[in-house]
KEBA-538598 format. One record per residue (C-alpha): x, y, z; residue in three letters. Coordinates in Angstrom, 3 decimals. Layout:
<r east="X" north="Y" up="Z" type="ALA"/>
...
# end
This chain:
<r east="0.000" north="0.000" up="0.000" type="MET"/>
<r east="3.004" north="2.279" up="0.383" type="GLY"/>
<r east="3.707" north="5.107" up="2.765" type="LYS"/>
<r east="0.982" north="7.163" up="4.346" type="ALA"/>
<r east="0.299" north="10.402" up="2.494" type="VAL"/>
<r east="-0.209" north="13.790" up="4.148" type="ALA"/>
<r east="-1.581" north="16.890" up="2.458" type="LEU"/>
<r east="-0.520" north="20.084" up="4.213" type="VAL"/>
<r east="-1.959" north="23.407" up="3.109" type="THR"/>
<r east="0.023" north="26.605" up="3.562" type="GLY"/>
<r east="3.226" north="24.571" up="3.570" type="ALA"/>
<r east="5.645" north="27.043" up="2.016" type="SER"/>
<r east="6.886" north="28.491" up="5.304" type="ARG"/>
<r east="6.251" north="28.900" up="9.008" type="GLY"/>
<r east="3.936" north="26.467" up="10.756" type="ILE"/>
<r east="3.032" north="24.677" up="7.528" type="GLY"/>
<r east="6.644" north="23.914" up="6.709" type="ARG"/>
<r east="7.266" north="22.815" up="10.289" type="GLY"/>
<r east="4.365" north="20.375" up="10.025" type="ILE"/>
<r east="5.498" north="19.054" up="6.645" type="ALA"/>
<r east="9.022" north="18.423" up="7.916" type="LEU"/>
<r east="7.885" north="16.646" up="11.071" type="GLU"/>
<r east="5.530" north="14.399" up="9.109" type="LEU"/>
<r east="8.307" north="13.647" up="6.641" type="ALA"/>
<r east="10.552" north="12.697" up="9.552" type="ALA"/>
<r east="7.858" north="10.185" up="10.537" type="HIS"/>
<r east="7.864" north="8.660" up="7.056" type="GLY"/>
<r east="4.947" north="10.428" up="5.411" type="TYR"/>
<r east="5.002" north="11.347" up="1.754" type="ASP"/>
<r east="3.839" north="14.951" up="1.579" type="VAL"/>
<r east="1.642" north="16.987" up="-0.728" type="VAL"/>
<r east="2.592" north="20.580" up="0.076" type="ALA"/>
<r east="0.317" north="23.354" up="-1.126" type="SER"/>
<r east="0.756" north="27.111" up="-1.187" type="ALA"/>
<r east="-0.328" north="30.071" up="-3.233" type="THR"/>
<r east="2.829" north="30.098" up="-5.363" type="ARG"/>
<r east="4.784" north="27.159" up="-6.718" type="LEU"/>
<r east="8.137" north="28.890" up="-6.897" type="GLU"/>
<r east="10.399" north="30.126" up="-4.105" type="GLY"/>
<r east="9.569" north="29.041" up="-0.538" type="PRO"/>
<r east="7.402" north="26.077" up="-1.592" type="LEU"/>
<r east="10.326" north="24.635" up="-3.535" type="GLN"/>
<r east="12.470" north="25.069" up="-0.426" type="GLU"/>
<r east="9.917" north="23.042" up="1.514" type="THR"/>
<r east="10.056" north="20.347" up="-1.171" type="LYS"/>
<r east="13.845" north="20.146" up="-0.920" type="SER"/>
<r east="13.776" north="19.950" up="2.881" type="CYS"/>
<r east="11.091" north="17.264" up="2.879" type="VAL"/>
<r east="12.834" north="15.144" up="0.256" type="GLU"/>
<r east="16.106" north="15.416" up="2.170" type="ALA"/>
<r east="14.374" north="13.294" up="4.824" type="LEU"/>
<r east="13.957" north="10.420" up="2.385" type="GLY"/>
<r east="10.315" north="10.767" up="1.367" type="VAL"/>
<r east="8.515" north="12.186" up="-1.637" type="ARG"/>
<r east="7.049" north="15.671" up="-1.850" type="CYS"/>
<r east="4.593" north="17.016" up="-4.395" type="LEU"/>
<r east="4.364" north="20.833" up="-4.379" type="PRO"/>
<r east="1.051" north="22.183" up="-5.649" type="VAL"/>
<r east="0.105" north="25.829" up="-6.112" type="ALA"/>
<r east="-3.378" north="27.151" up="-5.640" type="GLY"/>
<r east="-5.589" north="29.659" up="-3.844" type="ASP"/>
<r east="-7.845" north="27.859" up="-1.359" type="LEU"/>
<r east="-10.361" north="30.662" up="-1.665" type="ALA"/>
<r east="-10.933" north="29.433" up="-5.250" type="ASP"/>
<r east="-13.136" north="26.333" up="-5.429" type="HIS"/>
<r east="-11.612" north="25.281" up="-8.759" type="ALA"/>
<r east="-8.242" north="24.979" up="-7.035" type="CYS"/>
<r east="-9.721" north="22.453" up="-4.598" type="HIS"/>
<r east="-10.523" north="20.100" up="-7.457" type="VAL"/>
<r east="-7.112" north="20.420" up="-9.073" type="ARG"/>
<r east="-5.179" north="20.167" up="-5.803" type="LEU"/>
<r east="-6.860" north="16.940" up="-4.749" type="LEU"/>
<r east="-6.692" north="15.510" up="-8.282" type="ASP"/>
<r east="-2.941" north="16.123" up="-8.401" type="GLU"/>
<r east="-2.485" north="14.504" up="-4.999" type="ALA"/>
<r east="-4.498" north="11.420" up="-6.026" type="ILE"/>
<r east="-2.698" north="11.173" up="-9.375" type="ASP"/>
<r east="0.682" north="11.252" up="-7.622" type="ALA"/>
<r east="0.017" north="9.089" up="-4.568" type="PHE"/>
<r east="-3.326" north="7.355" up="-5.020" type="GLY"/>
<r east="-4.945" north="8.776" up="-1.885" type="ARG"/>
<r east="-4.673" north="11.260" up="0.992" type="VAL"/>
<r east="-4.518" north="9.738" up="4.466" type="ASP"/>
<r east="-3.963" north="12.890" up="6.502" type="LEU"/>
<r east="-5.245" north="16.380" up="5.749" type="LEU"/>
<r east="-3.725" north="19.262" up="7.688" type="VAL"/>
<r east="-5.701" north="22.462" up="7.216" type="ASN"/>
<r east="-3.020" north="25.013" up="7.987" type="ASN"/>
<r east="-3.325" north="27.676" up="5.289" type="ALA"/>
<r east="-4.439" north="30.998" up="6.677" type="GLY"/>
<r east="-3.935" north="34.728" up="6.447" type="VAL"/>
<r east="-4.067" north="37.641" up="8.842" type="ALA"/>
<r east="-5.675" north="40.955" up="7.912" type="PRO"/>
<r east="-3.440" north="42.954" up="5.600" type="ALA"/>
<r east="-3.902" north="45.844" up="8.026" type="THR"/>
<r east="-4.971" north="45.524" up="11.650" type="ARG"/>
<r east="-8.002" north="47.739" up="12.122" type="LEU"/>
<r east="-10.275" north="48.332" up="15.068" type="ASP"/>
<r east="-13.468" north="46.280" up="14.812" type="ILE"/>
<r east="-15.420" north="49.523" up="14.290" type="LEU"/>
<r east="-13.310" north="50.161" up="11.177" type="GLU"/>
<r east="-13.041" north="46.613" up="9.730" type="THR"/>
<r east="-13.704" north="46.629" up="5.997" type="THR"/>
<r east="-15.832" north="44.223" up="4.013" type="GLU"/>
<r east="-12.865" north="43.568" up="1.719" type="GLU"/>
<r east="-10.628" north="42.475" up="4.577" type="SER"/>
<r east="-13.384" north="40.406" up="6.178" type="TYR"/>
<r east="-14.177" north="38.591" up="2.926" type="ASP"/>
<r east="-10.503" north="37.898" up="2.170" type="ARG"/>
<r east="-9.740" north="36.445" up="5.589" type="VAL"/>
<r east="-12.927" north="34.419" up="5.818" type="MET"/>
<r east="-12.609" north="33.178" up="2.241" type="GLY"/>
<r east="-9.241" north="31.585" up="2.880" type="ILE"/>
<r east="-9.279" north="30.754" up="6.582" type="ASN"/>
<r east="-12.819" north="29.428" up="6.906" type="LEU"/>
<r east="-14.749" north="29.034" up="3.670" type="ARG"/>
<r east="-11.782" north="27.647" up="1.771" type="GLY"/>
<r east="-10.784" north="25.240" up="4.532" type="ALA"/>
<r east="-14.373" north="24.070" up="5.030" type="PHE"/>
<r east="-15.067" north="23.181" up="1.417" type="PHE"/>
<r east="-11.628" north="21.733" up="0.771" type="PHE"/>
<r east="-12.063" north="19.499" up="3.814" type="THR"/>
<r east="-15.442" north="18.423" up="2.491" type="GLN"/>
<r east="-13.843" north="17.317" up="-0.776" type="ARG"/>
<r east="-10.950" north="15.498" up="0.876" type="VAL"/>
<r east="-13.258" north="13.866" up="3.427" type="ALA"/>
<r east="-15.301" north="12.314" up="0.622" type="ARG"/>
<r east="-12.106" north="10.790" up="-0.778" type="GLN"/>
<r east="-11.157" north="9.490" up="2.666" type="MET"/>
<r east="-14.564" north="7.866" up="3.102" type="VAL"/>
<r east="-14.136" north="6.084" up="-0.222" type="ARG"/>
<r east="-10.671" north="4.912" up="0.836" type="ALA"/>
<r east="-12.063" north="3.549" up="4.102" type="VAL"/>
<r east="-14.813" north="1.738" up="2.251" type="GLN"/>
<r east="-12.338" north="0.130" up="-0.160" type="THR"/>
<r east="-9.848" north="-0.739" up="2.566" type="GLY"/>
<r east="-7.059" north="1.451" up="1.200" type="THR"/>
<r east="-6.930" north="4.092" up="3.948" type="ALA"/>
<r east="-3.950" north="4.315" up="6.317" type="VAL"/>
<r east="-4.883" north="5.922" up="9.676" type="ARG"/>
<r east="-7.175" north="8.484" up="8.020" type="PRO"/>
<r east="-7.367" north="11.754" up="9.947" type="ALA"/>
<r east="-7.960" north="15.469" up="9.559" type="ILE"/>
<r east="-6.274" north="18.184" up="11.598" type="VAL"/>
<r east="-7.438" north="21.795" up="11.688" type="PHE"/>
<r east="-4.809" north="24.342" up="12.688" type="ILE"/>
<r east="-6.754" north="27.163" up="14.316" type="THR"/>
<r east="-5.347" north="29.553" up="16.911" type="SER"/>
<r east="-5.728" north="30.704" up="20.489" type="ILE"/>
<r east="-7.654" north="33.471" up="18.720" type="SER"/>
<r east="-10.508" north="30.967" up="18.319" type="ALA"/>
<r east="-11.595" north="31.899" up="21.828" type="ASP"/>
<r east="-9.465" north="34.955" up="22.643" type="THR"/>
<r east="-10.801" north="38.228" up="21.263" type="ALA"/>
<r east="-8.552" north="40.786" up="19.576" type="SER"/>
<r east="-10.704" north="43.740" up="18.475" type="PRO"/>
<r east="-7.989" north="44.996" up="16.125" type="ASN"/>
<r east="-8.230" north="41.832" up="13.991" type="ARG"/>
<r east="-11.792" north="40.706" up="14.538" type="ALA"/>
<r east="-12.126" north="39.002" up="11.165" type="GLU"/>
<r east="-9.174" north="36.723" up="11.964" type="TYR"/>
<r east="-10.610" north="35.728" up="15.356" type="CYS"/>
<r east="-14.024" north="35.065" up="13.847" type="ILE"/>
<r east="-12.515" north="32.904" up="11.106" type="SER"/>
<r east="-10.650" north="30.794" up="13.645" type="LYS"/>
<r east="-13.688" north="30.430" up="15.882" type="ALA"/>
<r east="-15.680" north="29.230" up="12.881" type="GLY"/>
<r east="-12.911" north="26.827" up="11.919" type="LEU"/>
<r east="-13.004" north="25.399" up="15.429" type="SER"/>
<r east="-16.670" north="24.533" up="14.992" type="MET"/>
<r east="-15.935" north="23.103" up="11.548" type="ALA"/>
<r east="-13.519" north="20.691" up="13.224" type="ALA"/>
<r east="-16.202" north="19.646" up="15.689" type="GLN"/>
<r east="-18.860" north="19.065" up="13.049" type="THR"/>
<r east="-16.546" north="17.073" up="10.788" type="PHE"/>
<r east="-15.525" north="14.996" up="13.821" type="ALA"/>
<r east="-19.171" north="14.136" up="14.446" type="VAL"/>
<r east="-19.910" north="13.325" up="10.816" type="ARG"/>
<r east="-16.822" north="11.230" up="10.092" type="LEU"/>
<r east="-16.703" north="9.200" up="13.311" type="ALA"/>
<r east="-18.705" north="6.354" up="11.803" type="GLU"/>
<r east="-15.925" north="5.831" up="9.253" type="TYR"/>
<r east="-13.121" north="5.826" up="11.797" type="GLY"/>
<r east="-11.778" north="9.129" up="10.473" type="ILE"/>
<r east="-10.584" north="11.119" up="13.463" type="ASN"/>
<r east="-10.693" north="14.915" up="13.367" type="VAL"/>
<r east="-8.677" north="17.160" up="15.661" type="TYR"/>
<r east="-8.087" north="20.846" up="16.297" type="GLU"/>
<r east="-4.712" north="22.268" up="17.244" type="ILE"/>
<r east="-4.609" north="25.823" up="18.585" type="ARG"/>
<r east="-1.150" north="27.355" up="18.248" type="PRO"/>
<r east="-0.274" north="30.145" up="20.609" type="GLY"/>
<r east="2.319" north="32.835" up="19.975" type="VAL"/>
<r east="4.504" north="31.207" up="17.322" type="VAL"/>
<r east="7.509" north="32.813" up="15.649" type="ALA"/>
<r east="6.578" north="33.078" up="11.948" type="THR"/>
<r east="6.406" north="35.693" up="9.225" type="ASP"/>
<r east="2.836" north="36.431" up="10.337" type="MET"/>
<r east="3.920" north="37.420" up="13.848" type="THR"/>
<r east="7.136" north="39.211" up="12.883" type="ALA"/>
<r east="5.366" north="42.571" up="12.771" type="ALA"/>
<r east="4.268" north="42.256" up="16.400" type="VAL"/>
<r east="7.446" north="40.720" up="17.801" type="LYS"/>
<r east="8.158" north="43.617" up="20.153" type="GLU"/>
<r east="4.644" north="43.423" up="21.619" type="LYS"/>
<r east="4.820" north="39.705" up="22.330" type="TYR"/>
<r east="8.388" north="39.832" up="23.562" type="ASP"/>
<r east="7.114" north="42.225" up="26.209" type="ARG"/>
<r east="4.021" north="40.188" up="27.075" type="LEU"/>
<r east="5.986" north="36.957" up="27.327" type="ILE"/>
<r east="8.535" north="38.723" up="29.509" type="GLY"/>
<r east="5.708" north="39.897" up="31.758" type="GLU"/>
<r east="4.505" north="36.340" up="32.322" type="GLY"/>
<r east="1.719" north="35.890" up="29.768" type="MET"/>
<r east="2.819" north="32.287" up="29.237" type="LEU"/>
<r east="3.672" north="29.554" up="31.733" type="LEU"/>
<r east="6.512" north="28.481" up="29.456" type="GLN"/>
<r east="8.312" north="31.742" up="28.900" type="SER"/>
<r east="9.290" north="31.545" up="25.248" type="ARG"/>
<r east="7.915" north="31.912" up="21.755" type="TRP"/>
<r east="6.483" north="28.795" up="20.166" type="GLY"/>
<r east="8.108" north="27.378" up="17.048" type="THR"/>
<r east="6.764" north="25.699" up="13.911" type="PRO"/>
<r east="8.485" north="22.537" up="15.154" type="GLU"/>
<r east="6.300" north="22.615" up="18.291" type="ASP"/>
<r east="3.187" north="22.511" up="16.127" type="ILE"/>
<r east="4.672" north="19.902" up="13.812" type="GLY"/>
<r east="5.332" north="17.551" up="16.725" type="LYS"/>
<r east="1.746" north="17.865" up="17.908" type="ALA"/>
<r east="0.419" north="17.055" up="14.431" type="VAL"/>
<r east="2.765" north="14.069" up="14.157" type="ALA"/>
<r east="1.521" north="12.699" up="17.476" type="ALA"/>
<r east="-2.055" north="12.864" up="16.217" type="LEU"/>
<r east="-1.116" north="11.403" up="12.842" type="ALA"/>
<r east="0.674" north="8.472" up="14.423" type="GLU"/>
<r east="-2.436" north="7.514" up="16.367" type="GLY"/>
<r east="-1.201" north="8.388" up="19.854" type="TYR"/>
<r east="-4.546" north="10.126" up="20.443" type="PHE"/>
<r east="-6.623" north="7.507" up="18.678" type="GLY"/>
<r east="-9.420" north="7.589" up="21.255" type="TYR"/>
<r east="-9.785" north="11.364" up="21.205" type="ALA"/>
<r east="-11.531" north="12.429" up="18.028" type="THR"/>
<r east="-12.823" north="15.981" up="18.306" type="GLY"/>
<r east="-10.078" north="16.927" up="20.762" type="ALA"/>
<r east="-8.953" north="20.543" up="20.967" type="VAL"/>
<r east="-5.250" north="20.745" up="21.766" type="ILE"/>
<r east="-3.661" north="24.060" up="22.637" type="GLU"/>
<r east="0.042" north="24.284" up="21.828" type="VAL"/>
<r east="0.664" north="27.642" up="23.399" type="GLY"/>
<r east="3.027" north="27.370" up="26.320" type="GLY"/>
<r east="0.227" north="27.331" up="28.874" type="GLY"/>
<r east="-1.541" north="30.438" up="27.532" type="PHE"/>
<r east="-4.989" north="29.042" up="28.255" type="GLY"/>
<r east="-4.381" north="28.011" up="31.861" type="VAL"/>
<r east="-6.545" north="30.102" up="34.179" type="LYS"/>
<r east="-4.618" north="31.644" up="37.047" type="ARG"/>
<r east="-5.260" north="33.776" up="40.103" type="LEU"/>
# end
């Protein structure tokens, strides 16, 4: 049957690349998607293949339904199936604006990629996974949604991002309910403050907050931290925990007095 196959969206850099590399280290062949085929996505391909597995880079905008069809078709043509889907692709608002000033354009862009795109792409991949289960060709089928601590922590200067992640959290729950009968586990991972291109612009702010004790583990998170969590789920170490919400945020969510 061959190696298990993982499809990771938003895999050109940051958390997505960290996930792709960790899965490759665990023996997964990887379909890595991003908006552009050249540049960083090719770097991900090289890093993944250096670990002794195959990598198929695929370009496409997840906000575009037509790209969903092509992306999955290319993955199936190359590997025959997708065993693990990691919904990681996401964008922040181009400009952080107070919720009273949020524009329709920014709202639609963020929601289109982060929530609408992820929802309908998952729907398409889930149908393929169900068929694989029914034909006995699936290998530990699972879906992982990468959301954010912003799924339940409000930031009024990027409301559209928080809303998209909250919606994605419920998408994970509803897919978990629907796919349980097929043995397809669905999980949500909520990264905390992770050092990526997306957070580079607010580094000074979070350096200060971390220094003031915002986190129990007083450091920035890394893409590798998220990758390890995804690998643990993919390997079945949480096999009796479909629907689980796992925060990887250095203790951000622990309530304290």
